[in-house]
LOSE-593606 format. One record per residue: x, y, z of N, C-alpha, C in turn. Coordinates in Angstrom, 3 decimals. Layout:
N
        nxx        nyy        nzz       caxx       cayy       cazz        cxx        cyy        czz
          X          Y          Z          X          Y          Z          X          Y          Z
...
This chain:
95
        nxx        nyy        nzz       caxx       cayy       cazz        cxx        cyy        czz
      0.265     -9.099    -16.827     -0.873     -9.437    -15.993     -0.834     -8.599    -14.721
     -1.965     -8.174    -14.272     -2.061     -7.306    -13.105     -2.380     -8.068    -11.831
     -2.756     -7.310    -10.826     -3.125     -7.881     -9.532     -4.548     -7.443     -9.218
     -5.344     -8.368     -8.743     -6.748     -8.082     -8.429     -6.854     -7.011     -7.345
     -7.759     -6.078     -7.560     -7.979     -4.966     -6.634     -8.316     -5.478     -5.244
     -9.142     -6.496     -5.168     -9.540     -7.065     -3.874     -8.327     -7.589     -3.108
     -7.396     -8.205     -3.812     -6.196     -8.751     -3.180     -5.313     -7.620     -2.645
     -5.201     -6.533     -3.394     -4.403     -5.388     -2.953     -5.012     -4.806     -1.678
     -6.318     -4.579     -1.690     -7.000     -4.022     -0.524     -6.842     -4.893      0.702
     -6.975     -6.182      0.519     -6.834     -7.119      1.635     -5.421     -7.060      2.218
     -4.413     -7.033      1.354     -3.028     -6.966      1.821     -2.767     -5.664      2.576
     -3.290     -4.558      2.064     -3.103     -3.274      2.731     -3.701     -3.305      4.140
     -4.908     -3.831      4.265     -5.556     -3.890      5.577     -4.801     -4.804      6.543
     -4.316     -5.939      6.059     -3.586     -6.878      6.915     -2.273     -6.290      7.421
     -1.728     -5.326      6.674     -0.416     -4.796      7.006     -0.473     -3.397      7.606
     -1.619     -3.044      8.179     -1.675     -1.823      8.967     -2.306     -0.608      8.320
     -2.935     -0.777      7.179     -3.591      0.356      6.540     -5.049      0.431      6.986
     -5.490      1.633      7.248     -6.867      1.892      7.638     -7.667      2.211      6.386
     -8.774      1.531      6.214     -9.618      1.675      5.027    -10.680      2.740      5.270
    -10.831      3.647      4.305    -11.874      4.661      4.385    -12.566      4.748      3.029
    -13.864      4.511      3.064    -14.630      4.563      1.825    -14.788      6.009      1.377
    -14.575      6.241      0.108    -14.746      7.571     -0.464    -15.783      7.512     -1.573
    -15.754      8.457     -2.470    -16.694      8.496     -3.585    -16.465      7.334     -4.538
    -15.574      7.524     -5.485    -15.275      6.479     -6.467    -14.149      5.558     -6.007
    -13.452      5.977     -4.965    -12.273      5.244     -4.522    -12.367      4.872     -3.051
    -11.629      3.842     -2.710    -11.422      3.482     -1.311    -10.009      3.932     -0.976
     -9.873      4.715      0.083     -8.575      5.257      0.463     -8.019      4.429      1.619
     -6.732      4.145      1.542     -6.041      3.377      2.572     -4.924      4.238      3.163
     -4.979      4.458      4.483     -3.980      5.241      5.206     -3.139      4.305      6.045
     -1.825      4.496      6.009     -0.956      3.671      6.831     -0.960      4.207      8.257
     -1.174      3.298      9.206     -1.272      3.662     10.617     -0.210      2.893     11.409
      0.563      3.632     12.211      1.573      3.035     13.080      1.326      3.561     14.489
      1.213      2.644     15.433      0.944      3.009     16.832     -0.282      3.912     16.957
     -1.299      3.625     16.168     -2.552      4.369     16.241     -2.553      5.711     15.538
     -1.467      6.048     14.840     -1.378      7.345     14.169     -1.194      7.175     12.669
     -1.916      7.994     11.908     -1.678      8.055     10.461     -0.344      8.758     10.263
      0.467      8.216      9.364      1.791      8.811      9.190      1.955      9.542      7.860
      0.895      9.734      7.138      0.972     10.511      5.903      1.137      9.690      4.636
      1.241      8.392      4.759      1.342      7.544      3.569     -0.037      6.972      3.280
     -0.467      7.147      2.053     -1.779      6.620      1.677     -1.806      6.301      0.192
     -2.782      5.524     -0.163     -3.042      5.213     -1.565     -4.538      5.002     -1.699
     -4.993      4.915     -2.915     -6.416      4.666     -3.119     -6.612      3.618     -4.198
     -7.700      2.891     -4.046     -8.082      1.882     -5.027     -9.419      2.279     -5.623
     -9.487      2.216     -6.918    -10.725      2.545     -7.615    -11.703      1.391     -7.482
    -12.942      1.724     -7.220    -13.971      0.683     -7.135    -14.351      0.151     -8.504
    -14.024      0.895     -9.541    -14.405      0.491    -10.888    -13.384     -0.377    -11.597
    -12.243     -0.607    -10.975    -11.185     -1.413    -11.594    -11.078     -2.738    -10.850
    -11.192     -3.823    -11.584    -11.122     -5.151    -10.957     -9.682     -5.647    -10.816
     -8.799     -5.158    -11.686     -7.413     -5.603    -11.662     -6.503     -4.429    -11.998
     -5.456     -4.262    -11.206     -4.525     -3.163    -11.411     -3.411     -3.578    -12.363
     -3.234     -2.796    -13.415     -2.207     -3.051    -14.424     -0.836     -2.607    -13.910
      0.181     -2.922    -14.646      1.553     -2.548    -14.297      1.676     -1.023    -14.143
      1.009     -0.268    -15.012      1.068      1.187    -14.939      0.477      1.730    -13.651
     -0.658      1.196    -13.233     -1.271      1.629    -11.975     -0.441      1.186    -10.775
      0.133      0.005    -10.857      1.003     -0.472     -9.775      2.257      0.401     -9.666
      2.716      0.914    -10.792      3.874      1.806    -10.792      3.570      3.078    -10.004
      2.406      3.635    -10.237      2.010      4.830     -9.492      1.842      4.510     -8.009
      1.265      3.359     -7.702      1.024      2.974     -6.318      2.336      2.745     -5.564
      3.315      2.130     -6.198      4.573      1.867     -5.488      5.240      3.173     -5.078
      5.076      4.209     -5.868      5.635      5.515     -5.521      4.874      6.131     -4.351
      3.553      6.037     -4.357      2.746      6.570     -3.261      3.108      5.918     -1.935
      3.384      4.613     -1.991      3.666      3.848     -0.780      5.152      3.842     -0.418
      5.955      4.569     -1.204      7.391      4.769     -0.929      8.248      3.520     -1.097
      7.798      2.592     -1.945      8.632      1.441     -2.272      9.654      1.859     -3.324
     10.772      1.139     -3.390     11.808      1.446     -4.377     11.403      1.029     -5.784
     10.585     -0.011     -5.872     10.193     -0.521     -7.191      8.892     -1.325     -7.079
      8.375     -1.702     -8.218      7.115     -2.456     -8.244      7.290     -3.822     -7.591
      8.465     -4.408     -7.694      8.707     -5.735     -7.101      8.501     -5.711     -5.592
      8.936     -4.644     -4.926      8.705     -4.540     -3.484      7.216     -4.457     -3.181
      6.485     -3.693     -3.988      5.033     -3.607     -3.807      4.393     -4.977     -4.004
      4.819     -5.694     -5.028      4.271     -7.036     -5.272      4.577     -7.970     -4.103
      5.785     -7.884     -3.547      6.128     -8.704     -2.378      5.252     -8.330     -1.184
      4.963     -7.053     -1.035      4.097     -6.579      0.041      2.696     -7.160     -0.109
      2.198     -7.182     -1.326      0.852     -7.702     -1.595      0.817     -9.226     -1.463
      1.846     -9.896     -1.946      1.882    -11.364     -1.940      2.322    -11.939     -0.597
      2.783    -11.124      0.315      3.108    -11.454      1.705      4.555    -11.788      2.058
      5.506    -11.925      1.175      6.872    -12.121      1.668      7.388    -10.901      2.444
      6.837     -9.735      2.178      7.233     -8.509      2.864      6.187     -8.199      3.932
      6.613     -8.193      5.184      5.686     -7.988      6.298      5.503     -6.512      6.619
      4.598     -6.236      7.543      4.404     -4.864      8.019      5.695     -4.350      8.643
      6.361     -5.170      9.428      7.627     -4.753     10.051      8.697     -4.468      9.001
      8.743     -5.277      7.940      9.686     -5.027      6.849      9.381     -3.676      6.197
      8.097     -3.393      6.006      7.674     -2.128      5.413      8.085     -0.959      6.306
      7.884     -1.105      7.598      8.291     -0.054      8.535      9.802      0.161      8.456
     10.575     -0.914      8.332     12.028     -0.789      8.194     12.398     -0.018      6.925
     11.699     -0.271      5.830     11.938      0.467      4.587     11.689      1.958      4.816
     10.585      2.273      5.473     10.247      3.673      5.728     11.261      4.337      6.655
     11.790      3.592      7.614     12.818      4.139      8.510     14.107      4.407      7.749
     14.507      3.482      6.883     15.720      3.681      6.092     15.620      4.901      5.187
     14.415      5.210      4.764     14.198      6.382      3.903     13.921      7.654      4.707
     14.037      7.557      6.021     13.778      8.679      6.931     12.355      9.222      6.814
     11.428      8.336      6.552     10.012      8.700      6.523      9.409      8.447      7.890
      9.887      7.408      8.554      9.506      7.110      9.938     10.728      7.292     10.813
     10.510      7.854     11.992     11.643      8.132     12.855     11.587      7.375     14.169
     10.660      6.470     14.360     10.634      5.719     15.616     10.730      4.252     15.359
């Protein structure tokens, strides 16, 4: 079973991603202290629910170690600060 696209988008926005409407996709850029840091993903407007395969691709784009971390991020046990800590540990964020 997948996760509803609307739920993913909502979680991304709540946790610091800036939403930008595109052609077929909505693009989400991660913003820290008012700056885009180069991490982004996109959600297709034509897909109502993201399958395990699509979530696998998304977890890599967002620099999570596995799909479970992405699911925790979407379901809320993982906060924006937790996500920033993950990015710092991976030397993606330096502040």
